[in-house]
Structure formats: C-alpha cells, structure tokens
N, C-alpha and C positions, 0 to 999 in steps of 0.2 A: 504494500500500500504506500503510495507516495505521501510525502509530508503534507501536501496540499489536501489530499483526501483525508488524512488523519486529522488535520485541523478542522476540516468541514464536519467530519463525523463527531469530533469532540464538542464542537459548538452546537450541533444538532442535539446531542444527548443532553448537554447542559440546558438548552432551551426547553427540552421536554421535561426535565427534572424540576423546572420552576413550577410552583403552585399556580393553578389557574387564576386565583385571586390576584396574583401579581400583575396580570394584564387588564384587570378590571379598572374602569375609570368611574369614579363616583362624582356626583355633582350635588351641590346643596341648593335647594330652591329657596328663594326668599320667602319668609313668612308673610302673610297678609298684613300684619301689623308693622312690618319693617319697611321703611321707604326704599324705593329702588336704588337710590344712590348709596345707601348704607348696606346693601345686600352683600352677603359673603361671596367672595370670589370663588370661581369654580376650582375644584381640586384638579391637579394635573397628574399625569402618569409619572413614574420615576424617570429622572433624566437619563440614567444609564443603568443597564442591568449587568453589563460585563465590564471588566476593568479597561478594556481596549476601546469601548464604544465612545464616540465623540459626543460632547455635550451639544444640545440643540442650539441653534443660532438664536441670538436675542431677537425679540419681536420687532425691533427697529430695522432688522435686515430682511424682513419678509418682502416678497414681491407684491406689487399692487395687484388687485384682483384681475385687472385687464391683462397683465403680463403672465399670469399663471397659466399653465397648460390646461386645456379643456379636459373634461372627463371622458370624452369620446373622440375617436378620430373623425375628421371631416371627410366628406365624400371625395374631395380632391387630394387627399393624402394617401400614402401607401407605406406599409412597413418595409424596412430594408430587407428583412428575411424573405419577403414575397418577391422583391425585385431581383435579388441575387439568385441566379440560376434560371431566371425567366427567359423564355425564347424571345428574340427580337425579329420582327418581320419587316420587309420592305413594303412600299405602298401597294404592290401587286399581291400582297399576302403570301410571299415566299419567305421562308425562314432564312435569315442571313447570319445569325449568331446567337449567343447567349450572354447574359450579363454575368460576368465573373467577379467583378469587384466594383466598389464605389470609392471614389477619391474625394475626401472632404477637405475643405478649406479650414484654416485655423478658427474661423467663426462657427464651424460645425455644419455649414451648408454643403450639399453635394455639388462639387464642381464638375467632375467628369464621371462617366460611366465607362468601365473597362469591359469591352466585349471580347469574347473568344470567337474567332472566325476560322473557318477552314478546319482541316484535320478530320480525324475519325475517332470518336470516343475519347477526345481530349489529346490524342497523339498527333503531333504535327500542328497543333492549334497555335494560332497567332493572337496576341493581345493588341487591341487598338483602343484608344481612348477617344470618346466623343463627348461634347458638352452635354450635361444633363438636360439643358433646355431644348436640345434637339430630339430627345426621346419623348414621344407622345403616346397617349393611349388611343388605340383604335377600336374597331368593332371586336366584340367578344373579349374585351379586356386584353387584347394583344398589345404588346409594346411595338410601336412603329417608328422606324427611322427612315428619313428621306435619303436613302443611300442604297446601293446595290452591294451584293456580296463581293463582286469583283472590285468595286471601288474601295471597300474596306480592306481587301487583301493587298491593295496597292499602298495603303497607308503605312507609315513607319511603325515598327513594333514598339509597344509601350512596355517599359520595364517596370515590374512591380516591386522595385527596390528604390530607396532614395540614393542619391549620389554618394552620400557619406557611408552607406553600407554596401555599396555595389561590390567591392572586392574584399570585404572583411570576413565573409563566411558566416555572418550572423544569421541565425534562424529567427530572430525576433521580428524581422520584416519579411513578409513573403512577397 
C-alpha cells in the first residue's frame, strides 16, 4: 500500500470513528420575549477536527453572493471530464479527432484544446492545439471544429510538456 493510500485510509477511519454528534450543528432560536437585536448568535461547527485541517477564513474574506459559484451548472457549461476524450467532428459530421487535453491559462480559463488526430488506437497519433473558442457544439451534442482532418494533420505537433521540463525526464508533466 502506498503512503498516499495509507494516509487516505487512516483519515477515513479517523472520520468514521468520530461520534455522529460531532457533525451536528445546533442553533438557538430567539425567544419571543427577546428583541431580535439581542438574540443569541447561532452556534457554529468546530473549526477543525484534525490537527492538519486549516482554520476557516474570516467572514470578511467571503465572496459576495454574485461572485459565488451557482449551485447548478448552466446549460452553456460542460464538465472537463465530459470534454476530455470526446470525439470532434468537422462541419460535414466526419470524425476528425478526439480531445486529449485542455490547456489552461494562469487565470484558470481554457485557452487551447489539444486534439489527437490520425493514428490507430492512439498509435501514431499526433497532438495539435486549437483555441477553445473554435470548438463549438453541434447537433446531437457533437463537438464541431471548422477544420478538416487533413488540415489538422498539417499543423505543427503540440508538445504536452513545458519548455522547462522538455529534457528533464520529469513525469510530473505529461
């Protein structure tokens, strides 16, 4: 068992050993005779249950309601796990490749989509990068790119390593 798996197992066992009441959150309702301004504040859950857990951020650092993530995905959003591995088609509905990777900018936005083109079952496949803005949703939720398979094969190969790790043999970056 690897150290990572051992740590995960230990944390899971420790969490399961906690009494159920440790996760309960109680509130005190103001009595009818107490004015609202003098009502008792709500009790909060313990700040940390494990010695390595970080303390919660102060209330002054919380995001405004408009900046917080919504509780559901919008219709125009897609999960990265559904995009990676998806087939990409040309406008004539011919498969031209698959999405192999997403390249993110430092601000977290997807800059490029790396497509695997050519080859057979991954052997001899070439990676090319196209801007995320060029990938559209077509009929039947297909991803459509205004390009042909031949034009993608003519593009320069996209290296899935940064320039600083290209010759280092590091496996941290694929």
